[in-house]
C-alpha positions in Angstrom: 30.2 7.4 8.9 29.1 7.8 5.3 26.2 10.0 4.1 23.8 7.1 3.6 23.9 6.1 7.3 23.9 9.8 8.5 20.5 10.5 6.9 18.9 7.5 8.6 19.6 8.4 12.2 17.7 9.0 14.3 14.5 7.8 12.9 12.4 8.7 15.9 14.2 11.7 17.1 13.3 15.3 16.5 10.1 17.2 15.8 8.6 17.9 12.4 5.8 20.5 12.2 2.4 20.0 10.8 1.2 23.6 10.2 -2.5 24.4 10.6 -4.3 25.2 7.3 -7.1 27.8 7.1 -10.4 26.8 8.6 -12.8 25.0 6.2 -15.6 22.5 6.3 -13.1 19.7 6.9 -10.3 19.9 9.4 -7.0 20.0 7.6 -3.3 20.2 8.3 -0.7 21.3 5.8 1.9 18.6 5.3 5.4 20.0 4.9 8.2 17.7 3.8 11.4 17.7 5.8 14.1 19.8 4.2 17.1 18.6 6.3 17.7 15.2 4.6 20.7 15.4 2.3 22.9 13.1 0.3 26.3 14.6 -0.7 27.4 12.0 -3.3 26.8 12.1 -7.1 23.6 10.3 -8.3 22.5 9.1 -11.7 19.5 11.3 -12.3 18.9 15.0 -12.6 15.4 15.2 -11.2 12.3 13.2 -10.1 9.1 13.3 -12.2 6.0 12.1 -10.4 3.0 10.7 -12.3 0.3 10.6 -9.7 -2.2 7.8 -10.5 -4.1 8.0 -7.2 -7.9 8.4 -7.5 -8.0 11.0 -4.7 -4.9 13.2 -5.3 -5.5 15.5 -2.4 -5.8 12.6 0.1 -2.5 11.6 1.7 -4.0 10.5 5.0 -4.8 12.0 8.3 -3.4 13.0 11.7 -5.0 13.3 15.1 -4.9 16.8 16.5 -5.8 18.7 19.7 -6.7 17.5 23.1 -9.6 15.4 21.7 -7.5 13.7 19.0 -9.8 14.8 16.2 -9.0 13.6 12.7 -7.5 16.2 10.3 -6.9 15.6 6.6 -3.3 16.0 5.5 -2.8 18.3 2.5 0.1 20.0 0.8 0.4 23.6 -0.1 1.1 22.7 -3.7 0.1 19.6 -5.7 1.5 16.4 -4.1 3.4 15.4 -7.2 5.1 18.8 -7.2 5.8 18.5 -3.4 7.5 15.1 -3.9 9.6 16.4 -6.7 10.8 19.4 -4.6 11.5 17.0 -1.7 13.7 14.9 -4.0 15.5 17.9 -5.4 16.4 19.1 -1.8 18.0 15.7 -0.9 20.6 15.6 -3.6 23.4 18.2 -3.4 25.2 16.7 -6.5 22.5 15.8 -9.0 23.6 14.3 -12.4 24.4 16.7 -15.2 22.9 14.2 -17.6 19.4 14.4 -18.9 18.3 11.2 -17.2 15.0 11.5 -15.2 13.8 9.3 -12.5 10.1 8.6 -13.0 7.8 7.6 -10.1 4.4 6.2 -11.1 2.6 6.7 -7.8 -0.4 4.5 -7.0 -0.7 5.0 -3.2 0.8 7.3 -0.5 -1.1 7.4 2.8 -0.3 8.1 6.4 -2.7 7.1 9.2 -2.4 8.2 12.7 -3.6 5.6 15.2 -5.8 3.6 12.8 -6.4 0.8 15.3 -6.7 2.7 18.5 -3.4 1.4 19.9 -1.2 4.5 19.4 0.7 3.3 16.3 1.1 5.0 13.0 1.2 3.5 9.5 2.5 4.6 6.1 1.5 2.8 2.9 3.4 3.4 -0.4 2.9 1.7 -3.7 4.6 2.8 -6.9 7.0 1.9 -9.8 10.3 3.7 -10.6 11.8 4.1 -14.1 15.0 5.8 -15.2 15.9 7.3 -18.5 15.2 10.1 -21.0 14.2 10.9 -24.5 11.1 8.8 -24.1 13.2 5.7 -23.4 12.9 4.5 -19.8 14.1 1.3 -18.0 12.2 -0.2 -15.2 14.2 0.1 -11.9 12.1 -0.9 -8.9 8.5 -1.6 -7.7 7.5 -0.7 -4.1 4.5 -2.1 -2.3 5.1 -1.4 1.4 3.2 -0.9 4.6 5.2 0.5 7.6 4.0 0.4 11.2 5.7 2.4 14.0 5.0 2.8 17.7 6.9 5.2 19.9 5.3 5.0 23.3 3.9 8.4 22.9 2.5 10.7 20.2 3.2 8.9 17.0 2.2 11.7 14.6 5.6 13.1 14.1 7.3 9.7 14.2 5.3 8.2 11.3 5.8 11.4 9.2 9.5 11.2 9.7 9.6 7.5 9.1 7.8 7.9 5.8 10.1 10.6 4.6 13.2 8.6 5.6 11.8 5.6 3.7 11.1 7.6 0.5 14.6 9.3 0.8 16.2 5.8 1.1 14.5 4.5 -2.0 15.5 7.6 -4.0 19.1 7.3 -2.8 19.2 3.6 -3.5 18.0 4.3 -7.1 20.4 7.2 -7.6 23.5 5.5 -6.2 22.9 1.8 -6.6 23.5 -0.5 -9.6 21.7 0.2 -12.8 19.0 -1.8 -14.6 20.2 -5.2 -16.0 17.3 -5.3 -18.5 17.5 -4.1 -22.0 13.7 -3.5 -22.3 12.7 0.2 -22.5 9.4 1.9 -22.2 8.0 5.1 -23.5 6.8 7.5 -20.8 3.2 6.6 -21.7 3.9 2.9 -21.4 5.6 3.4 -18.1 2.9 5.6 -16.6 0.1 3.2 -17.8 2.0 -0.1 -17.2 -0.4 -1.4 -14.5 -3.6 -0.9 -16.4 -2.1 -2.2 -19.6 -1.0 -5.4 -17.8 -4.2 -5.8 -15.9 -6.2 -5.5 -19.1 -4.5 -8.7 -20.3 -6.0 -10.5 -17.3 -9.7 -11.4 -18.1 -11.1 -11.0 -14.6 -9.7 -7.4 -14.4 -10.6 -6.6 -18.0 -14.3 -7.4 -17.0 -14.3 -4.2 -14.9 -17.0 -5.3 -12.5 -19.2 -7.2 -15.0 -18.4 -10.6 -13.4 -19.8 -14.0 -14.3 -21.8 -15.8 -11.6 -20.5 -19.2 -10.5 -17.9 -21.2 -8.7 -14.2 -20.5 -9.4 -12.5 -23.6 -8.4 -8.9 -22.4 -8.9 -6.9 -19.2 -8.9 -6.4 -19.7 -12.7 -10.2 -20.0 -13.1 -10.5 -16.7 -11.3 -7.9 -14.9 -13.4 -9.3 -16.3 -16.6 -12.9 -15.4 -15.6 -14.1 -18.9 -16.3 -16.5 -20.1 -13.5 -17.9 -23.6 -13.5 -21.6 -23.9 -14.3 -22.1 -26.2 -11.3 -25.4 -25.3 -9.6 -25.1 -24.1 -6.0 -27.2 -22.7 -3.2 -26.4 -19.8 -0.8 -27.8 -20.4 2.6 -27.5 -17.3 4.9 -27.2 -18.0 8.6 -29.0 -15.7 11.0 -28.4 -15.2 14.7 -31.1 -13.5 16.8 -32.9 -12.6 13.5 -29.9 -10.7 12.2 -27.8 -11.7 9.2 -24.7 -13.4 10.4 -22.8 -15.1 7.5 -23.4 -17.0 4.3 -22.8 -20.7 3.5 -22.6 -22.3 0.1 -23.7 -25.8 -0.9 -24.0 -27.9 -4.0 -27.5 -28.7 -5.2 -28.5 -32.3 -5.0 -30.4 -34.1 -7.8 -33.7 -32.6 -6.5 -32.3 -29.0 -6.5 -32.1 -29.0 -2.7 -29.2 -28.3 -0.4 -26.4 -30.9 -0.8 -22.8 -31.1 0.2 -21.0 -28.1 1.6 -18.7 -26.3 -0.8 -15.2 -25.7 0.6 -12.3 -26.5 -1.7 -12.7 -23.6 -4.2 -10.9 -20.3 -4.7 -14.0 -18.1 -4.8 -17.7 -17.9 -5.5 -19.5 -15.0 -7.2 -23.2 -14.9 -6.4 -24.1 -12.2 -8.8 -23.6 -9.4 -6.3 -20.6 -10.2 -4.1 -17.5 -12.3 -4.0 -16.8 -14.8 -1.2 -13.9 -17.1 -0.4 -13.7 -20.0 2.0 -11.8 -19.1 5.2 -11.6 -21.8 7.9 -15.1 -23.0 8.7 -16.8 -20.0 7.0 -16.7 -17.6 4.2 -15.2 -14.1 3.9 -15.9 -11.3 1.5 -13.6 -10.6 -1.4 -14.2 -6.9 -2.3 -13.8 -5.3 -5.7 -12.9 -1.7 -5.5 -11.1 0.8 -7.8 -10.2 -2.0 -10.2 -8.6 -4.2 -7.6 -9.6 -7.1 -5.3 -9.3 -6.7 -1.5 -10.0 -8.9 1.5 -9.3 -8.7 5.3 -6.3 -10.7 6.2 -4.2 -11.6 9.3 -0.5 -10.5 9.3 2.1 -10.4 12.1 2.2 -6.7 12.9 2.9 -4.7 16.1 1.2 -6.4 19.0 -1.9 -4.7 20.3 -0.8 -4.3 23.9 0.0 -1.6 26.3 3.1 -3.6 27.2 4.6 -2.6 23.8 5.8 0.9 24.1 7.9 1.1 20.9 8.3 -1.0 17.8 8.9 -0.9 14.0 7.4 -3.4 11.6 7.5 -3.3 7.8 5.9 -5.3 5.0 7.4 -5.4 1.5 10.4 -3.9 -0.1 11.2 -1.4 2.7 12.7 -4.2 4.8 15.3 -5.0 2.0 16.2 -1.5 1.0 15.8 0.5 4.2 16.8 -2.1 6.8 19.5 0.3 8.2 16.9 2.8 9.3 16.3 1.2 12.7 17.5 -1.8 14.6 14.7 -4.3 14.2 14.5 -5.7 17.7 10.7 -6.0 17.7 10.3 -9.7 17.0 9.0 -10.3 20.5 6.6 -7.3 20.1 4.7 -8.8 17.1 1.2 -10.1 17.2 -1.6 -10.9 14.8 -3.4 -7.9 13.4 -6.2 -7.6 10.9 -5.4 -5.7 7.7 -7.1 -4.7 4.5 -5.0 -6.5 1.8 -4.9 -6.1 -2.0 -4.5 -9.1 -4.3 -1.5 -9.0 -6.6 -2.7 -11.0 -9.6 0.9 -11.6 -10.8 2.0 -13.3 -7.7 -1.3 -14.6 -6.2 -0.5 -13.0 -2.9 -2.5 -10.5 -0.8 -0.3 -7.6 0.4 -1.4 -5.4 3.4 -2.4 -1.9 2.6 -3.8 -0.6 5.9 -4.2 -1.7 9.5 -7.8 -2.4 10.6 -7.2 -3.6 14.2 
């Protein structure tokens, strides 16, 4: 069996230690990367350079610890960018002698232990990879992936191992797979800042929170930040004197409530964004320069009848499909997720499990 398959098995087996960090105001566990994953064939880059673009660089998630399952923040003994680079160097026993560097522009890396109360773990990773040197880099791969895993027991070690196997698989794929077919090159600055440079070309993102009130009939209207000036009313529904949900209506010729608004992409009322969802409206949240909403996806079924399962969203299914046998189709069910809008595709991609 070749080296590629050897490093992927077993995905759930074995124990990997979380070492307690010194006591402080917040419970912490030191996150140590696995040092036993190796790839013994030549690869096309000499080392990994990590450009960490995350807002909270010390936050890589949490684990549940002790008999009362208390949350403890995961931290690394060194900076996380350095820890990832060292992890990559330990994988490859035959790095390239060339000067080529693999650059990872990291936007998200987060592990969550039992986020929905159903004994599953999740790992979310978002980043872009470039390969090159001498300030000339070619884009190789973008990853926007959420992984869920359930083992029938303590999932803490399993999701840690699964996340490391996934990252190792991406690195091996980039180091041993086919090269870039594009002739376009980027400077290191352009590669590191690609996302914000591209988003600045999209008017709704360039607005940076200073949004125009109105009705956005289409996705294109939304991206172009061009609402219609059609007058509308917001009518909030209350149940037992408590706020329940909003409704939006056109104004009639007398300025009163007219027909219900439904076939639009979104409405901005001057404070919050809303989108029509079924018979009601749901919030579209603007946070850290991106738009999020709660969305249903087919994840691991919330049921005590499901003792083990593996589900992935995004690129991991294509590149790391050999990690485990995906026999969990009958174990899937609808879950609620926080999802980020990708303005270049118009799709909402899951970033974390809610319930």
